[in-house]
VOBA-1610 file (N, C-alpha, C; in pm, whole numbers, padded with zeros to 5 digits, always signed):
BEGIN
Met-01538-00815+00596Met-01409-00820+00682Met-01404-00704+00792Gln-01353-00748+00916Gln-01366-00647+01014Gln-01230-00603+01046Gln-01241-00461+01068Gln-01094-00405+01100Gln-01025-00479+01205Gly-00877-00478+01170Gly-00809-00562+01289Gly-00797-00689+01244Asp-00848-00740+01126Asp-00833-00877+01086Asp-00720-00878+01001Asp-00591-00874+01054Asp-00447-00842+00987Asp-00419-00947+00894Gly-00470-01085+00911Gly-00446-01180+00817Gly-00501-01160+00691Ser-00655-01116+00675Ser-00711-01099+00575Ser-00659-00969+00480Leu-00627-00870+00560Leu-00588-00747+00505Leu-00458-00765+00439Arg-00370-00839+00508Arg-00214-00863+00441Arg-00251-00951+00324Glu-00348-01066+00323Glu-00358-01138+00195Glu-00407-01041+00086Ile-00508-00945+00108Ile-00561-00854+00007Ile-00456-00774-00049Ala-00373-00719+00062Ala-00249-00636+00001Ala-00152-00712-00095Thr-00134-00839-00046Thr-00033-00920-00142Thr-00099-00932-00262Glu-00215-00996-00268Glu-00285-01026-00394Glu-00286-00884-00475Asn-00336-00777-00432Asn-00319-00666-00519Asn-00192-00646-00570Leu-00073-00642-00464Leu+00048-00623-00530Leu+00093-00720-00644Asn+00047-00855-00629Asn+00099-00952-00704Asn+00012-00926-00845Ala-00103-00899-00845Ala-00187-00858-00967Ala-00135-00727-01029Trp-00103-00638-00960Trp-00036-00519-01029Trp+00096-00536-01106Lys+00188-00635-01027Lys+00291-00663-01092Lys+00268-00764-01218Glu+00194-00871-01202Glu+00161-00953-01321Glu+00105-00867-01441Ala+00039-00773-01412Ala-00040-00699-01528Ala+00075-00630-01604Gly+00197-00596-01563Gly+00302-00534-01606Gly+00283-00403-01656Val+00169-00336-01623Val+00154-00202-01668Val+00171-00109-01573Val+00160-00154-01428Val+00200-00054-01320Val+00348-00058-01293Lys+00410+00065-01286Lys+00547+00093-01289Lys+00580+00148-01149Thr+00495+00241-01101Thr+00519+00281-00963Thr+00395+00278-00863Leu+00415+00272-00731Leu+00318+00292-00645Leu+00340+00419-00557Lys+00218+00478-00517Lys+00199+00592-00432Lys+00129+00547-00295Tyr+00192+00590-00193Tyr+00123+00559-00064Tyr+00053+00687-00006Tyr-00058+00655+00052Tyr-00144+00760+00086Tyr-00188+00741+00247Ser-00205+00829+00327Ser-00263+00829+00452Ser-00362+00922+00462Ala-00459+00912+00569Ala-00567+01025+00587Ala-00502+01147+00615Glu-00384+01175+00652Glu-00344+01318+00674Glu-00422+01381+00790Asp-00456+01315+00886Asp-00528+01373+01007Asp-00493+01329+01138Ala-00539+01378+01238Ala-00474+01343+01362Ala-00495+01204+01430Glu-00573+01119+01339Glu-00595+00973+01404Glu-00499+00882+01301Glu-00420+00936+01198Glu-00342+00841+01138Glu-00232+00781+01219Cys-00170+00651+01200Cys-00052+00634+01252Cys+00073+00689+01219Ala+00170+00690+01279Ala+00301+00748+01255Ala+00361+00689+01150Pro+00369+00560+01131Pro+00433+00496+01001Pro+00372+00548+00872Cys+00225+00542+00874Cys+00177+00592+00760Cys+00187+00733+00726Arg+00214+00822+00832Arg+00220+00978+00810Arg+00366+00980+00762Arg+00465+00916+00796Arg+00582+00915+00745Arg+00606+00870+00592His+00528+00778+00560His+00510+00749+00415His+00432+00797+00322His+00342+00895+00372His+00241+00962+00287His+00313+01023+00146Gly+00256+00989+00036Gly+00313+01065-00070Gly+00431+00994-00135Leu+00477+00879-00071Leu+00609+00834-00110Leu+00583+00755-00258Ile+00653+00764-00354Ile+00640+00693-00475Ile+00738+00598-00493Val+00727+00468-00504Val+00836+00375-00537Val+00812+00281-00650Arg+00921+00231-00716Arg+00895+00159-00821Arg+00844+00014-00777Ile+00749-00046-00861Ile+00677-00173-00803Ile+00779-00290-00817Asp+00891-00282-00888Asp+00992-00385-00899Asp+01077-00381-00789Glu+01067-00290-00687Glu+01186-00296-00584Glu+01136-00369-00471Glu+01213-00453-00424Glu+01166-00539-00293Glu+01127-00471-00183Arg+01184-00340-00180Arg+01153-00258-00062Arg+01002-00207-00068Ser+00975-00186-00197Ser+00831-00130-00220Ser+00733-00226-00186Ala+00764-00339-00232Ala+00662-00470-00191Ala+00643-00487-00054Lys+00748-00488+00014Lys+00737-00496+00168Lys+00659-00383+00233Thr+00689-00266+00203Thr+00631-00149+00251Thr+00496-00157+00212Cys+00452-00177+00075Cys+00316-00182+00031Cys+00213-00269+00117Arg+00288-00390+00137Arg+00199-00483+00208Arg+00188-00458+00345Arg+00271-00390+00402Arg+00258-00355+00552Arg+00177-00225+00569Leu+00189-00130+00478Leu+00089-00019+00477Leu-00051-00050+00452Met-00079-00125+00350Met-00206-00177+00318Met-00270-00264+00410Ala-00207-00326+00486Ala-00242-00408+00607Ala-00241-00334+00725Cys-00240-00210+00740Cys-00224-00145+00882Cys-00354-00180+00940Val-00317-00212+01083Val-00444-00249+01148Val-00488-00150+01281Asn-00436-00033+01267Asn-00457+00064+01346Asn-00622+00118+01310Glu-00705+00102+01410Glu-00843+00129+01371Glu-00867+00265+01328Arg-00788+00347+01358Arg-00806+00516+01314Arg-00737+00538+01194Cys-00658+00438+01145Cys-00580+00480+01012Cys-00636+00424+00903Arg-00642+00499+00783Arg-00704+00467+00664Arg-00597+00479+00533Cys-00492+00402+00569Cys-00369+00404+00481Cys-00395+00325+00371Tyr-00333+00334+00255Tyr-00336+00237+00133Tyr-00218+00295+00031Cys-00194+00201-00047Cys-00120+00241-00158Cys-00199+00189-00297Arg-00163+00257-00389Arg-00217+00230-00514Arg-00137+00262-00646Pro-00171+00199-00740Pro-00066+00222-00869Pro-00080+00376-00899Trp+00054+00425-00934Trp+00076+00563-00966Trp+00098+00595-01104Asp+00201+00545-01155Asp+00237+00562-01284Asp+00202+00402-01366Val+00116+00417-01449Val+00064+00311-01526Val+00100+00335-01660Ser+00155+00239-01746Ser+00200+00264-01887Ser+00207+00113-01945Leu+00175+00125-02073Leu+00175+00007-02157Leu+00312-00020-02208Gln+00412+00098-02195Gln+00543+00072-02261Gln+00628+00016-02154
//
């Protein structure tokens, strides 16, 4: 996959989010950025944000951040709170 392939990155982000929801053990997501001069402004603002996976806002934000197409940005979100309860 090449950087800037927005469609593929969005598909992967959506598939990851759906798999995490389906597993039922991921409770929250945390957003990460590179925290350097090359990161994009939206990712910088969201760095460290923790949201519940079942919130619609989190789903939209996660897909957008995980599919960032800024060549210099290495943003992503991942499961934060994982619990069998």
